[in-house]
C-alpha positions in Angstrom: 0.0 0.0 0.0 1.6 3.3 -1.1 1.4 6.2 1.2 1.1 9.7 -0.2 3.1 12.3 1.6 2.4 16.0 1.2 4.0 19.1 2.5 1.6 21.2 4.6 1.9 24.5 6.5 1.0 24.6 10.1 0.0 28.0 11.5 -2.2 29.7 14.0 -5.1 31.7 12.8 -6.7 34.8 14.4 -10.5 34.5 14.8 -11.9 37.8 13.5 -15.3 37.8 15.3 -13.9 38.0 18.9 -11.6 40.9 17.9 -14.5 42.8 16.3 -16.8 42.2 19.3 -14.1 43.2 21.7 -13.3 46.4 19.8 -16.9 47.4 19.6 -17.5 46.7 23.4 -14.4 48.7 24.3 -15.6 51.5 22.0 -19.0 51.5 23.8 -17.2 51.7 27.2 -15.0 54.5 26.0 -18.1 56.4 24.6 -19.9 56.1 27.9 -16.8 57.4 29.8 -16.4 60.3 27.4 -20.1 61.1 27.5 -20.3 61.1 31.2 -17.2 63.2 31.6 -18.7 66.1 29.7 -19.6 68.8 32.3 -23.3 69.3 32.9 -23.3 72.9 31.8 -21.7 72.0 28.4 -24.2 69.3 27.6 -26.8 69.9 24.9 -30.5 69.0 25.1 -29.9 66.2 22.6 -28.7 62.8 23.8 -25.1 63.1 22.5 -24.1 59.8 24.3 -26.0 57.8 21.7 -24.0 59.4 18.9 -20.8 58.8 20.8 -21.7 55.1 21.3 -22.4 54.7 17.6 -19.2 56.3 16.5 -16.9 54.8 19.1 -18.3 51.3 18.6 -17.8 51.6 14.9 -14.2 52.9 15.4 -13.5 50.1 17.9 -15.0 47.5 15.5 -12.6 48.7 12.7 -9.6 48.8 15.1 -10.5 45.2 16.1 -10.4 44.1 12.4 -7.1 45.9 11.9 -5.5 44.1 14.9 -6.8 40.8 13.7 -5.4 41.4 10.2 -2.0 42.3 11.7 -1.9 39.2 13.8 -3.0 37.1 10.8 0.0 38.4 8.8 2.3 37.7 11.7 1.0 34.1 12.0 1.3 33.5 8.3 4.9 34.6 8.4 5.6 32.2 11.3 4.0 29.2 9.7 6.0 26.0 9.9 6.2 23.3 7.2 5.7 19.7 7.9 5.3 16.4 6.0 1.9 14.9 6.3 0.9 11.4 5.2 -2.5 10.6 3.8 -4.0 7.5 5.2 
């Protein structure tokens, strides 16, 4: 019985969804902190905190994607080669 060997690359892979969710959650937390740190006399009648949450969550989401892409590039460059045998 002949065994087929093949060269494969072994590497880690970043999962994008946790990075995106973490970035968005950190953005929401930052927005709440910034929104609540605005002095009472400088606040407007409109609920600015909702705008801050939307913008900061979006920015955090994008930053999470960028971090995941950077890690993905690092993991690809550190991939190891190995011989695998098909059974």
